[in-house]
C-alpha positions in Angstrom: 94.5 92.5 100.1 97.7 92.0 102.0 98.7 94.1 105.0 101.5 96.0 103.1 99.0 97.2 100.4 96.5 98.1 103.1 99.2 100.2 104.9 100.1 101.9 101.6 96.4 102.8 101.0 96.1 104.0 104.6 99.1 106.2 104.3 97.6 107.7 101.1 94.3 108.3 102.9 96.1 109.7 105.9 98.1 112.1 103.6 94.9 113.3 102.0 93.2 113.8 105.4 96.3 115.6 106.8 96.4 117.9 103.8 93.0 119.3 104.7 93.3 119.0 108.5 97.0 119.5 109.5 98.2 119.7 113.0 101.3 121.2 114.5 103.5 119.2 116.7 105.7 116.2 116.0 104.3 114.1 118.8 100.7 114.5 117.5 101.9 113.7 114.0 103.6 110.5 115.1 100.6 109.5 117.2 98.3 110.2 114.2 100.5 107.9 112.1 100.6 105.1 114.6 96.8 105.3 115.1 96.4 105.2 111.3 98.5 102.1 110.9 96.6 100.4 113.8 93.3 101.4 112.2 94.4 100.0 108.9 95.3 96.6 110.4 92.6 96.2 113.0 89.7 95.0 110.7 91.6 91.8 109.9 91.7 90.8 113.6 88.8 88.5 112.6 91.3 86.4 110.6 93.8 84.6 112.9 96.4 84.3 110.1 96.5 88.0 109.3 99.3 90.3 110.5 97.4 91.6 113.4 95.7 88.3 114.0 99.1 86.7 114.6 100.1 89.4 117.1 96.7 89.2 118.9 97.0 85.4 119.3 94.0 83.9 121.2 92.1 87.1 121.0 92.0 86.9 117.3 91.1 83.2 117.4 88.2 84.0 119.7 87.0 86.9 117.4 87.4 84.6 114.4 85.1 82.0 116.1 82.5 84.7 117.0 82.6 86.7 113.7 82.9 85.8 110.1 85.9 87.2 108.2 84.8 90.3 106.3 81.6 90.4 108.3 81.0 92.8 111.1 84.6 94.0 111.4 84.5 95.0 107.7 81.3 97.0 108.1 80.4 100.6 108.7 78.8 99.5 111.9 82.2 98.6 113.4 83.4 102.1 112.5 80.5 103.6 114.4 81.0 101.4 117.4 84.7 102.2 117.5 84.0 105.9 117.0 81.6 105.9 119.9 83.9 103.9 122.1 86.9 106.1 121.5 85.0 109.4 121.5 83.0 108.9 124.6 85.4 106.8 126.6 89.0 107.4 125.6 88.7 111.0 124.5 86.5 112.0 127.4 88.2 110.1 130.3 91.7 109.7 129.0 92.1 113.0 127.2 92.9 111.3 123.9 93.3 113.9 121.2 90.6 113.9 118.5 93.3 114.1 115.8 94.6 110.7 117.0 91.0 109.3 116.9 90.7 110.5 113.3 94.0 108.9 112.3 92.6 105.6 113.6 89.2 106.0 111.8 90.9 107.1 108.5 93.0 104.0 108.7 90.1 101.8 109.4 88.0 103.3 106.5 91.0 102.9 104.2 91.2 99.2 105.0 87.5 98.8 104.2 88.1 100.6 100.9 91.0 98.3 100.1 89.0 95.2 101.0 86.0 96.5 98.9 88.1 96.6 95.7 89.0 92.9 95.9 87.1 90.1 94.2 85.8 89.0 97.6 84.6 92.5 98.5 82.8 93.5 101.7 79.3 93.8 103.0 79.5 97.4 104.2 76.1 97.1 106.0 76.6 93.6 107.3 74.5 91.5 107.7 72.5 93.2 105.0 73.4 91.4 101.8 74.7 94.3 99.7 78.2 93.4 98.6 80.8 95.8 97.1 83.6 94.1 95.2 86.2 95.0 92.6 88.7 93.3 90.3 91.7 93.1 92.6 92.9 89.6 93.5 94.8 89.3 96.8 98.5 88.6 96.3 98.3 88.7 92.6 99.5 91.1 89.9 96.4 93.3 90.2 97.3 94.0 93.9 100.9 94.8 93.0 99.5 97.2 90.4 97.4 98.9 93.0 100.4 99.2 95.3 102.5 100.7 92.4 99.7 103.1 91.6 99.5 104.3 95.2 103.3 104.7 95.4 103.3 106.6 92.1 100.6 108.9 93.2 102.4 109.7 96.5 105.7 110.3 94.8 104.2 112.6 92.2 101.9 114.6 94.4 
């Protein structure tokens, strides 16, 4: 799935999360949104040609050499590692708001959901062999259809 479709899916997931857990304050809302977008894009840092991979440069190339694309970075284990890292380091020592952390995690989870519905799928418990996949082909009409469905949902709800 391409980054723009991942971002649409992340915005949809963030909207649903925000409907149940709203927060007051424009600054927190903006930071939630930025964290959400960062979370949506981060899993593809294991692919040097991805949107975030191109921005990360040599870091992405190093990660790509160490990890297989759609491997550890596309698993629930990475979400747990990042949650622990952010919760127990950034939130505790740098007073990062939990709402911002949740924006990031919702975005990351939305990316995994988007990758899971593609024909390549993901191994959510990598390296355990269970693969979840769907019918969507990256860059093809099926992905455009997913994007249009997301936009339609957001406009009508």
